[in-house]
ZAFI-733414 format. One record per residue (C-alpha): z, y, x; residue number from 1; residue in one letter. Coordinates in nm, 4 decimals, padded with zeros to 6 digits, always signed. Each point is the difference from the previous one (the first is absolute). Layout:
Z / Y / X / NUM / A .
...
This chain:
+06.0099 / -07.1309 / +01.7163 / 1 / M .
-00.3178 / +00.0730 / -00.1948 / 2 / L .
-00.3336 / -00.1078 / +00.1476 / 3 / P .
-00.2233 / +00.2806 / +00.1307 / 4 / P .
-00.2448 / +00.1475 / -00.2467 / 5 / L .
-00.3612 / -00.1111 / +00.0452 / 6 / P .
-00.2553 / +00.2330 / +00.1606 / 7 / L .
-00.1830 / +00.0401 / -00.3309 / 8 / V .
+00.3138 / +00.1572 / -00.1531 / 9 / H .
+00.0352 / +00.2536 / +00.2806 / 10 / W .
-00.3678 / +00.0892 / -00.0097 / 11 / K .
+00.0201 / +00.0577 / -00.3756 / 12 / K .
+00.2844 / +00.2489 / +00.0472 / 13 / A .
-00.1903 / +00.1875 / +00.2714 / 14 / F .
-00.3161 / +00.0008 / -00.2135 / 15 / R .
+00.1820 / +00.1760 / -00.2837 / 16 / E .
+00.1273 / +00.2660 / +00.2387 / 17 / R .
-00.3441 / +00.0395 / +00.1595 / 18 / A .
-00.1733 / +00.0292 / -00.3393 / 19 / K .
+00.2294 / +00.2884 / -00.0941 / 20 / A .
-00.0710 / +00.1740 / +00.3308 / 21 / G .
-00.3759 / -00.0401 / -00.0401 / 22 / R .
+00.0158 / +00.1299 / -00.3576 / 23 / R .
+00.1867 / +00.3120 / +00.1189 / 24 / D .
-00.2427 / +00.0565 / +00.2894 / 25 / A .
-00.3016 / -00.0293 / -00.2312 / 26 / A .
+00.1469 / +00.2563 / -00.2395 / 27 / A .
+00.0780 / +00.2456 / +00.2818 / 28 / R .
-00.3320 / -00.0386 / +00.1848 / 29 / Q .
-00.2932 / -00.0368 / -00.2395 / 30 / P .
-00.2526 / +00.0878 / +00.2756 / 31 / N .
+00.1387 / -00.2355 / +00.2650 / 32 / A .
-00.3091 / -00.2223 / -00.0197 / 33 / G .
-00.2186 / +00.2854 / +00.1274 / 34 / N .
+00.2187 / +00.0524 / +00.3073 / 35 / F .
+00.0313 / -00.3727 / +00.0680 / 36 / A .
-00.3792 / -00.0415 / -00.0189 / 37 / A .
-00.0447 / +00.2742 / +00.2621 / 38 / S .
+00.2504 / -00.1658 / +00.2337 / 39 / H .
-00.1661 / -00.3393 / -00.0470 / 40 / F .
-00.3475 / +00.1304 / +00.0817 / 41 / M .
+00.1153 / +00.2025 / +00.3028 / 42 / M .
+00.2216 / -00.2666 / +00.1562 / 43 / R .
-00.1745 / -00.3274 / -00.0850 / 44 / L .
-00.3586 / +00.1291 / +00.0181 / 45 / E .
-00.1729 / -00.2839 / -00.1870 / 46 / P .
-00.3609 / -00.0185 / +00.1134 / 47 / G .
-00.3171 / -00.0014 / -00.2026 / 48 / E .
-00.0815 / -00.3535 / -00.1093 / 49 / G .
+00.3618 / -00.1183 / +00.0113 / 50 / S .
+00.1872 / -00.1266 / -00.3064 / 51 / A .
+00.3387 / +00.1266 / -00.1197 / 52 / V .
+00.1904 / -00.1749 / -00.2782 / 53 / A .
+00.1964 / +00.2405 / -00.2175 / 54 / L .
+00.1976 / -00.0629 / -00.3173 / 55 / Y .
-00.0482 / +00.1530 / -00.3426 / 56 / H .
+00.3320 / +00.1820 / -00.0527 / 57 / P .
+00.2209 / -00.1094 / -00.2826 / 58 / K .
+00.2830 / +00.2129 / -00.1335 / 59 / G .
+00.1475 / +00.2209 / +00.2710 / 60 / D .
-00.1713 / -00.1636 / +00.2993 / 61 / E .
-00.1557 / +00.2537 / +00.2362 / 62 / L .
-00.3445 / +00.1024 / -00.1260 / 63 / D .
-00.2840 / -00.1555 / +00.2021 / 64 / T .
-00.2850 / +00.1893 / -00.1737 / 65 / A .
-00.0142 / +00.2771 / +00.2653 / 66 / P .
-00.0130 / -00.2649 / +00.2731 / 67 / L .
-00.2708 / -00.1979 / -00.1803 / 68 / A .
-00.2096 / +00.3160 / -00.0269 / 69 / E .
+00.0460 / +00.0889 / +00.3689 / 70 / A .
-00.0846 / -00.3550 / +00.1099 / 71 / L .
-00.3131 / -00.0104 / -00.2156 / 72 / S .
-00.1189 / +00.3336 / +00.1427 / 73 / K .
+00.0494 / -00.1433 / +00.3512 / 74 / A .
-00.2193 / -00.3018 / -00.0783 / 75 / G .
+00.2921 / -00.2434 / -00.0193 / 76 / V .
-00.0106 / -00.2811 / -00.2564 / 77 / A .
+00.2933 / +00.0323 / -00.2409 / 78 / V .
+00.1383 / -00.3336 / -00.1180 / 79 / L .
+00.2586 / -00.0755 / -00.2662 / 80 / L .
+00.2179 / -00.3106 / -00.0323 / 81 / P .
-00.0701 / -00.2712 / -00.2523 / 82 / V .
+00.2514 / -00.2624 / -00.1100 / 83 / V .
-00.2057 / -00.3201 / -00.0121 / 84 / E .
+00.2933 / -00.2287 / -00.0756 / 85 / K .
+00.3779 / +00.0095 / -00.0023 / 86 / K .
+00.1802 / -00.0585 / +00.3309 / 87 / N .
-00.3243 / +00.0272 / +00.2000 / 88 / A .
-00.1187 / +00.2703 / +00.2404 / 89 / P .
-00.1847 / +00.2935 / -00.1501 / 90 / L .
-00.3730 / +00.0361 / +00.0408 / 91 / S .
-00.1656 / +00.3396 / +00.0364 / 92 / F .
-00.3077 / +00.1187 / -00.1867 / 93 / R .
-00.2139 / +00.3032 / +00.0681 / 94 / L .
+00.0914 / +00.2897 / -00.2282 / 95 / F .
-00.3196 / +00.1308 / -00.1546 / 96 / E .
+00.0596 / +00.3074 / -00.2155 / 97 / V .
-00.2956 / -00.0704 / -00.2281 / 98 / D .
+00.1340 / -00.3475 / -00.0826 / 99 / K .
+00.3485 / +00.1158 / -00.0941 / 100 / G .
+00.3167 / -00.2076 / +00.0015 / 101 / L .
+00.1502 / -00.2602 / -00.2290 / 102 / E .
+00.3601 / -00.0849 / -00.0674 / 103 / E .
+00.1217 / -00.2992 / +00.1964 / 104 / G .
+00.3307 / -00.1858 / +00.0133 / 105 / P .
+00.3152 / +00.2135 / -00.0063 / 106 / Y .
-00.1988 / +00.2865 / -00.1561 / 107 / G .
-00.1598 / +00.0889 / +00.3336 / 108 / I .
-00.3505 / +00.1454 / -00.0114 / 109 / M .
-00.2483 / -00.1893 / +00.2171 / 110 / Q .
-00.3765 / -00.0311 / +00.0600 / 111 / P .
-00.1853 / -00.2568 / -00.2077 / 112 / G .
-00.1738 / -00.3154 / +00.1173 / 113 / E .
-00.3319 / +00.1797 / +00.0442 / 114 / S .
+00.1481 / +00.1899 / +00.2985 / 115 / C .
-00.0291 / -00.1817 / +00.3351 / 116 / P .
+00.3037 / -00.1479 / +00.1761 / 117 / V .
+00.0480 / +00.1477 / +00.3487 / 118 / M .
+00.2437 / -00.0362 / +00.2880 / 119 / R .
+00.1887 / +00.3234 / +00.0751 / 120 / P .
+00.0515 / +00.1469 / +00.3462 / 121 / D .
+00.3009 / +00.1947 / -00.1298 / 122 / I .
+00.2256 / -00.0970 / -00.2904 / 123 / V .
+00.1883 / +00.2884 / -00.1621 / 124 / V .
+00.3006 / -00.1393 / -00.1845 / 125 / T .
+00.2164 / +00.1472 / -00.2715 / 126 / P .
+00.3710 / -00.0373 / +00.0587 / 127 / L .
+00.3440 / +00.0785 / -00.1258 / 128 / L .
+00.1490 / +00.0602 / +00.3445 / 129 / A .
-00.0749 / -00.0308 / +00.3704 / 130 / V .
+00.2394 / -00.0404 / +00.2938 / 131 / R .
-00.0308 / +00.1577 / +00.3470 / 132 / P .
-00.1133 / -00.3392 / +00.1370 / 133 / D .
-00.2943 / -00.0234 / -00.2442 / 134 / G .
+00.1637 / -00.2389 / -00.2456 / 135 / S .
-00.1292 / +00.0583 / -00.3529 / 136 / R .
+00.1785 / -00.0433 / -00.3318 / 137 / L .
-00.2510 / -00.0706 / -00.2762 / 138 / G .
+00.0328 / -00.0867 / -00.3662 / 139 / M .
+00.1045 / -00.3585 / +00.0680 / 140 / G .
-00.3129 / -00.2007 / -00.0801 / 141 / G .
-00.0825 / -00.0688 / +00.3651 / 142 / G .
-00.3707 / +00.0735 / -00.0494 / 143 / Y .
-00.0356 / +00.2380 / +00.2941 / 144 / Y .
+00.2125 / -00.2226 / +00.2252 / 145 / D .
-00.2222 / -00.3020 / -00.0735 / 146 / R .
-00.3119 / +00.2125 / +00.0356 / 147 / T .
+00.0964 / +00.1542 / +00.3336 / 148 / L .
+00.1053 / -00.3385 / +00.1356 / 149 / E .
-00.3378 / -00.1502 / -00.0977 / 150 / A .
-00.2018 / +00.2932 / +00.1364 / 151 / L .
+00.1942 / +00.0067 / +00.3273 / 152 / R .
-00.0483 / -00.3738 / +00.0343 / 153 / G .
-00.3775 / +00.0362 / -00.0135 / 154 / S .
-00.0598 / +00.3173 / +00.1997 / 155 / G .
+00.1158 / +00.3540 / +00.0546 / 156 / E .
+00.1160 / +00.2262 / -00.2780 / 157 / V .
+00.2100 / +00.3165 / -00.0005 / 158 / V .
+00.2686 / +00.0267 / -00.2699 / 159 / A .
+00.1012 / +00.3518 / -00.1007 / 160 / I .
+00.2726 / +00.0815 / -00.2493 / 161 / G .
-00.0821 / +00.2975 / -00.2227 / 162 / Y .
+00.2744 / +00.1894 / -00.1760 / 163 / G .
+00.2330 / +00.2957 / -00.0110 / 164 / Y .
+00.2110 / +00.0899 / +00.3033 / 165 / S .
+00.3035 / -00.0483 / -00.2267 / 166 / A .
-00.0844 / -00.3726 / -00.0063 / 167 / Q .
+00.1096 / -00.0434 / +00.3616 / 168 / M .
+00.3318 / -00.1877 / +00.0027 / 169 / M .
+00.2159 / -00.0938 / +00.2960 / 170 / D .
+00.0685 / -00.3464 / -00.1305 / 171 / R .
-00.0724 / -00.2538 / -00.2684 / 172 / F .
-00.0063 / -00.3802 / +00.0125 / 173 / P .
-00.3035 / -00.1704 / +00.1516 / 174 / V .
-00.1022 / -00.3631 / -00.0441 / 175 / G .
-00.1801 / -00.2397 / +00.2347 / 176 / P .
-00.3348 / +00.0315 / -00.1812 / 177 / T .
+00.0007 / +00.3817 / -00.0173 / 178 / D .
-00.2896 / +00.1509 / +00.1962 / 179 / Q .
+00.0524 / +00.3177 / +00.2016 / 180 / K .
-00.2211 / +00.3044 / -00.0194 / 181 / L .
-00.1884 / +00.1507 / +00.2936 / 182 / D .
+00.0613 / +00.3525 / -00.1272 / 183 / G .
+00.1134 / +00.2183 / -00.2882 / 184 / F .
-00.1774 / +00.3054 / -00.1439 / 185 / V .
+00.1765 / +00.2523 / -00.2212 / 186 / S .
-00.0428 / +00.3623 / -00.1004 / 187 / E .
+00.1848 / +00.0920 / +00.3203 / 188 / Q .
-00.2099 / -00.1919 / +00.2500 / 189 / G .
-00.0653 / -00.3341 / +00.1665 / 190 / F .
+00.2449 / -00.2372 / +00.1698 / 191 / V .
-00.1293 / -00.2861 / +00.2169 / 192 / R .
+00.2119 / -00.3151 / +00.0327 / 193 / Y .
């Protein structure tokens, strides 16, 4: 009998399937980010003076620009993740339009060192897929899992997945270090876990 395949193998297979689904959803719904931003603002109601960490979309990830604009208009600080070092939690810097962004590791755009580091009240995560129990399938680097674990260990934080409704999957493998989401926002609405 062959030994069972390791979790990393199964996750890789599900990631490929999820990437294809996200690519199709992005092509079919170019304005999904506008609808998702409306659902986020209506259901989560971030207050003036709070801080929300977004992500700068890469490839076919759901566009966060409409959400960033709505948050800024509401007086909410918009933060973006910064990779300080490999295999460490992310830090979050204030996104200041006049200071622009610079390319960081993995080709991800991030605020420069002149922007202050802040602790978010809400972390909006990109994802490849999300399960009905709030389990999240990311790209495989573990950055958001390490980050959410660290933030939850030092206070309260709300973790919200942000993607297309087509990214909801009934099942995919989950590991012991995977952090669950508190909710998921898509172009179709908000789901609380």
